Every structure is written in structure tokens, then in C-alpha cells.
N, C-alpha and C positions, 0 to 999 in steps of 0.2 A: 397509764394504766401499766404496771408491771406485774404479768402474773408466772408464778412459779407453775409448771408444769411439768407433775410427775407422770413418766412415759415409762410404764414396765413391759417391754417387751421380751418374746421368747427369748431371744438370743441376747439383748442388752438392755440394761434399765439406764435410764437418762433424768435428770432436773432440768430443765429447762427455761431459762428466764426469757419471756417473748415480750416485747413491748409493743403491746396496742396502736401504739399510736403510727408504726412503722410499718407492722407486722410482720418483724423480723424477731430471729433468736438473737440476745447479747450475749448469753453465756449460757453455758451449759456443762453440766458434770456427767461422765457415764460410766456405767460398770459393766462386766460382763457378767449374765444373768444365767449361772449352770445349775439345774436339779441338786438336791440332794439325794445321791442316791444310796440311801440306807433304809432302814426300817421304820415304820413298818411297810412302806413302799417309797416309790420316787418320789418326792415333793419340793414343791418350790420353798427355799430357805428364808421363809418371810422374815425371819428376825434379822439376819446380814442385809435384806434389801430395806427394812424400816431402819438401821442402823444408817445404811447410805443415805436413804431418804433426809433422814434427820442432820445428819451432818450437811449435806449438798445445800439444804433450806440453810442455816446458819452460815456457812460459807459464802453464798450468792448474796444472800440479804445484807453481809459487808459491805458488798458491791455495789448493789443497788437494793433501795427499800422496795421489797416487796409486797402488794398490796392485796392478792389473792391467790389461791392456788387453784389449781385443775387438776385433773387425773384422767389418762387413758392408758387403757393396759390391753394386752394381747386375748382375745375369746378363750371360749373352750375351757374355761377355768372360774370356778367358786369355791365359798367356803362356808362352813358350818360351823359355827359359834353358838356357845351358850348364852345363860342369860346375863352375863357380865362381861361378853364380847369376846371371851376366848375362844381359841378354835379347840374344837374335841376330836378333832382327826385333821392332820396336816393336809395343807392343798395340795390336791395331786395333780401330778406332772401329766399333761393329757397324751403324753407319748409314751407312757406307761400302757403294758397291751393288757393288765390284768383284766379289766371289764370283759375283753373278748372272751374269757373263759364262761362267762355268764350271757355271751351273745345269742342265744338260741332262747334264754328265758325273757331277756330284755326285748328280742322282738317280737314274742309275746304280748306285749302290754306297748311298745311303744304306739304312737299315733301315726296315719299316714302321712305320704309326702304333700298330697294334698290338704291336709289342716295347717302344717307348721310350716312346708317349704324347708324344711331340713332333710337333706338324705341320709341315709343311712351311712354312717361313715366309721372307718375301722379304730382301735384300740379305743383312746379316751376323750374322741376329737367330738362324740357328742355327749355333751355336758350329763343329759339325764342318764347314758349309761353310766357315766362315772356315780351319779348319786346313786344309783339303783345297785352298782356294784359295791360302794361302800356300806349301804344298808344293810347289804347279804351278807357281806363280810365282816363288819364288826358293828352289829346291831346295837351292842350296849355303850357304846360310844356316841353311834347316831344317835340313841334314844336322849342324851343329853343335849343334844343341839335344842335351840330354841329360834333362830333363824337360818336362812340361808340368803347369802349374799352373791351376788356376781363381784368379779374380781376389782374392776375400781371402784365399789362400793365398798370392798373389803377396806382398804385404804381409806375412804374418808369416814369409817366407821374409826379409825385409828386415829383419824387426824380430830374428831369431832366427836366422838361418842355417838351421832344419828345414824340409823341403820335406814338403807332402801335400797334400793331396786332401780333398774332404768332399762328401756327399752332397747338399745341397739345390742348391750349385750345379753340379754336374754332374747332376741331374734336372733342370733348368731350359731345359727345349727345348733340348737340344745335340745332340742324336742320339746323344750318346756312352753313356747311362747305360740300362739296362733297370730299371724298378724293380721290377719284377715278381719278378726274380732277385737285386737286389741286386748288381748285377754291371756292368761295363762291357758297352757292346750290341757285336752282331756289327760295327759302323763301325771298332770301335776294333781290331779283330781284323784286318778284311778290309785296312783299309790299314796295317798294321804298327805302330799308334799306343800299343798296351796296353804296350811296353816302357819306352816315355817317362814313363807316368803315375804321378807321384807317389803312395806310397800312401795308399790312404782312410782318414783317420782322424775318429773323430766330432765335431761342433763342439764338444762341451765337452772335449775332449782339453787339456791344457795341453802345449803343443810345447816350453816351454821359458822360460829367461830371455831378458830383452831382452841382445842381444850387449854387450860392452863399450864397443863404440864408442858404442851407442846411450846406453849410460847416462852415459857421461861428456858427450855433447853436448847431452842434455835435464836432466841430473841428478836421473833417477829412478833409485831403487836398483836396484843390478845383477840382484837377485836378482827384481824385479819379473815377475811373470808372463803369457806371450801365451798367448793361447786362440785356438783353431785358426778358428773364425769361420765366417759362413754366409752364405747369399745375402738380399739386404735383405727381401724379400716374407715370406720365411720366418721372420726375426729379427721381424718383426711379429706372425707368427701363433704363435711358442713360447709367450709368455707365455699364452695362451689354451688351448694343448695341456697347460698344467701347471695351470691352473686352472677351467675350463670344464668343462661336463658336454655331451656331445654331445645333439642336434645344434645348430651355429652355423656361420657365418659369419664370415669378417675380410676386409674390404675396404682393403686398403695403397695410396694415394695417395701419387703422387710424380708422376715424368715418366710414368711407367706407373701405370695403375689395377688392381691386382691382385685378383680376388677368389676367396675359397678357401673350399671347403665342407667340414666335416667332420659325416660323418656323416648326411648330406644323402640325399634320396631317389635310388635308384638309375636314371640317365640315359645314355643313347648319348651320348658325346661327338662331337662334329661340328668334325674337325681345319680345315676349310674356313672355319670362325668363332672360329677363333682361340682354342679350349678346348684345353686340354692335360695333362697330368699332372705335377702338382710332385712333390719329396718332401721332405716336413719332415724338421725337424730327428734326429726321432726314425728317420728312414728310410721312414717309411711313403709310399704314396701319397695326393697330396692332389687331385680333379679341382678344373682351376682355369680363368680365362678373364681375359682383358686385354683393354685397350685403351689406347690413349696419353692418357687424358685427362688429365693434369697439362700436355704438352706442349699440348694444345687448347686449356688455359685460357689458359695465355698467350699464344699466339697470338691469341685471341678477345677477350681484354680487355688488349691493349698497348695502351697510351697512353689506354684508357678509364676512366674513374669506374668503383669495384664500390658506391655506395650505392645503395640502395633504400629503396620505403616499403612497406606494406600496399596502398598504392594501386596501385603499381606489379604486385605480384605478382596481387592482385583482376584488373586489365586482362589480364595475361598470359594466369591461366586461364579467364576469361570469352570474349577474342577467340581464341583457340586459337593463341597465336601459336608457332608451333614450329620448332625447328631439326634439320631432318632429318639423320641420319648420310651419311657420316663426315667430319671435317673434316681429318682425317689418314688418307687411305687404305693401302690394303696389309696393315691388323692390324684387331684388333678383329673385332667379332660382325657387320659389315656392311663387311669390306673392300673391298670393289669399287664399293659404293653413293657417289655422289657427293653431297654437301651440299648444303641448300638451307636456305631460310628460309621458312616460309608464314605468309601474313595477318600480315605485319611493317610494312605500311606505317605510318610516322611513328612510330616508336617512340621513346621516349626512353631516356637512359641507363640509367634504373634499369629499364625494360622489358626491356633487351636483356640486362642482366646477370641478370636474373631465368631468360630464355628459355634461358638459355647454364648456369647452375646445374640446371635443369632437363633440358636436355641431357645434362649429365652424370650426372646421378641416373639419368636413365632406361636410358641407355648400361649404366651398372651393374647396373641392376635386371634388363637382358636378358642380362648377363652370367653374374649368379645364377641366371637361369633355366634356362640352356644348361648349369650344373653341378649342379642338384636341389639349388640351397641348400633347406635349411632351417633354422626356428628364428630366433634374434636374429642382426641383423649387428651386429658391430662394426665403426668406421670409422676408420681408423689415418690419419694424416698430415695436409698442410692442410685435405682437403676436410672433416675431423670441424669444422671451425671455420667452412663453410658453412652456417647452418641451411635455408640453399633445399634445399642438394641433400639434404641430412638428412630434410625434412619430403616431398621429394617422392620419395626413394628408402624410404621407408616406406610411403608411400602406393602406389607402383607393386610394390612387392615384397608387400604388404599384412601386414609382420610388424613388429615394434620393431626401431628402430635404435638403437643406442648410439654416441654421440658421442665416442671416447676424449678424455681430458684432457691426455694426456702428449702434447707437442709433434710429436712422430717416436716411434709404437713402434719403428722398428727400432731405437732407443737403447736402450730398456728391453730388447726381447728378446736382443740382442746383450749387453748388460752380464749378461741373466741367464745368460750361460755360464759365468761366474765364481759362480757360488749356487750351494750344497749343498740349497737346498729349495726348495717350489713356492713361487710369488709369491701374495702377497694383492692381487689386482689392485683399484685403483679403476676403477672399470668407464666413470665420466663419466655425461652426461645421459642419460637413454633417452627416445626419443619414439616415440610411438605413431601408427599411420596414420590420419591426419586423417579426420574423420567428417563432411565436408561432401562432398558427391556430388560438385562442381566437379572436385575431385583426382584422382576415378574417371575423370570422363569427360575430364581432359585427359590421363592418363594412356594412357584406349583410343585417344584420337586420333592420339596419337602412335605407338602402337604400329601401328594400322592404316595409317599414313602412310608409317611407317619399311619395311613389308613390299612397297612398291610397286615 
């Protein structure tokens, strides 16, 4: 079966063809996904994305017949639509700081961490804060809303005409979901939003075939099924839930680096350090932690070469060249710490790239420690192709790390929603913790400096 996966990330949007027989991507279309910074507030350009999606489906279907469609998107995003399925307000960009203007009012009504597993996050990273701000700021438009949808299911609605919601997006630091009762949180009732919520459907549900207009526009078979879809980090986790034996960890890398622990050590999550409870595609709570590692990598390496040598590696380890957190403040395990370089005089470009890669690995290791990570760790997404990141993560965690061979685990995981069986995963290259003492010494130096 060939599944077309619509994958809307915060930085890039993709449509990938996944062959379920081989669990591999066989074709890909990609565009940059930048928010529209215009009135009434920064928002996602859903019409540009829609054109890209339809053009990609038509183009890819000419290469290989598409048998099904699945959807995965970034979190902290939802849509308010009227009875005709039209947006009543633009889809707000979660990096917009407007919701912070009502932070005190929102804090007075939001549920505690113990109820939702959601930490209080800045800007629009709590979807509940976005909805609260929209209702207060645009009451007339808000009153026209008939349905509130999570972002993957907004695209499913446009493809099928069927409105649904799903737990992985509802359970992604929204304040709207109670993972312990598998029901909406007290916030949804307190604000009168429960009646707006589309029915909750499993990620694997077939919502229906594509609409006739979609079939005509793309050339797809009118009976092509569309699956409900899920949050992107949970899409990365899904193949491992179906094939791996706990304990294990999965690190999904993209704009955000999201670490998830399955069957790990019991720990008390610290909401002040951006730990949270995600909800996986099966509906179970998953201790998680995150930081904006992909964004940090892009900013730190912009316009800089990304080549390095073993001599560069040795110099960074020996000199203890340290990049300390956080280059993106406001989230992550060190949200209030200002970034700084140490022992970084006269760095050449290769040494700088090594130190940046080490910084990202050590931030990830910190996240894994905070959520009680145990067993091997699989890295999905772009960072899996960085051997410096992989080796330092193995050193800092003291456990093996597997670099996934797939270019994006989100696409494979989302495609598996259309599969009836458990996958036979191709694990990728396994890296054991380095034996040389220099790696452990570097890790300790970074950890001690980061705590100051």
C-alpha cells in the first residue's frame, strides 16, 4: 500500500509517499512554512498550504497510485470553524505573544499540572491560552464557531468533510485534556468549550473517502480513504510503541526536540523545566520533555559551514569548549538561563559546529534524565544524521543510541495508521557510549556549568 502523508511541521510542510511494504519514503515534496505576519495577528497561511497539498497529491499520484492519506502536524495549534467548515478566525501562530497579554486572567482559570500534565508555557504554546485570548479579543467572530478542531483534523475536515478530534494533539500541552481520565479537562467545561469540541476519534480511524472535488482536483480515486491523523512527535513514537519492548526512549527532532520515555524510571515531572505528559496514539500518558533544538541549530549555524574533522572534535573535548543553555529562552530544561560560550577563543568553524552539536546532545540528555529515560534511545528526524549529536548523546545518557535510517520518523508513523499489522522496523545504526574518558569529562564539565 502507498500512503500519502501530509506532514505540516512548524518550519517546513511536506507531502511524502510511504510504501508500507518496505516502511520507506519513496517520494517527497516540501515547502517552507512561514506564518503570515499580517492582520489580525500572525497566522498560518492555510490557503497556501492547501494549494501545496493538492498540487503535491496530484503530482505524486502520477508517479505512484496513492491508496490512502494520513496526516500529521505540529502541536499547539487548532482551528475554529463554522457550520460550513469555514474558518471563523485565522489559525493563530503559537509563537505570537498576544496570549501573554491575558496571562493573569488565563492563569486564574487554567487547570493545575496535576490534572492535565501540561506546564504553563509562554506565548501561545498552551493551546488553551490561544483559545482564551481569541474568545476575549474577538468575541463576535468566536461566537460564530460551531466546532473546534486540532490541527491535523482541520486538514482531515478539508479532505473529507468529517469533523473529528484526536488525543495526541489534545494531549500535547493544551490544558484541554486530562490524560488520566481520557476526557476533556475542567477548562473546557469552565469556559463552555466542550460543546465546540468535535468528537474524539482514534488516530487510526478512517474518517471517510476524499470529497468529490478533491478527487477531481488531484486525480485520486474518489474512494481514497483519509485517516484521522496525529501529532507529529507521537507519529515518531508510534512505530516503536508497536514494535519495541520497554523501556526505551524516542527523540523526535525537528523545530522542537521532543524526548519521550516509555517504561522508564518513575520520576516527579518538573513543569518549570518544560516536562509534560504527552498522550500517545494508543491513548496512554507518556512522560516527555522538549526544547526548541531545531530552531537553535538553524540560528546557530546560519551562514556557517557544517564540516568538521576528528582534530576539531579532539580540540573541543580537550579544551572543554562549551556552549551553555539556552539560545532560545522561555522553554526547555533551562528556560531562564542566558546562553554563553566558554573556552571558545579562536574557534575555527569546524570546532564551533562540534560544540553546537554537543550542546544539542547534552540538552537532549538533560531532557531524558528529567523524564526518567531508560533503555536505548532512538533519534528520529534530522539530528539522526549528525554523528556528533549521536555520540555525545550516548556518552551523556550512558546508554546506546540508535540513529533512525528514515529521513523523518513522522511520515512513517503517520503512514502506519493505514496499516493493519505491527511494523518490522529498520532500526538504523546503533552507537554505544564512547569508552574514552574525555567524553565523560566533557559531559560533567557541561552539566556543572549549566547548573550555575
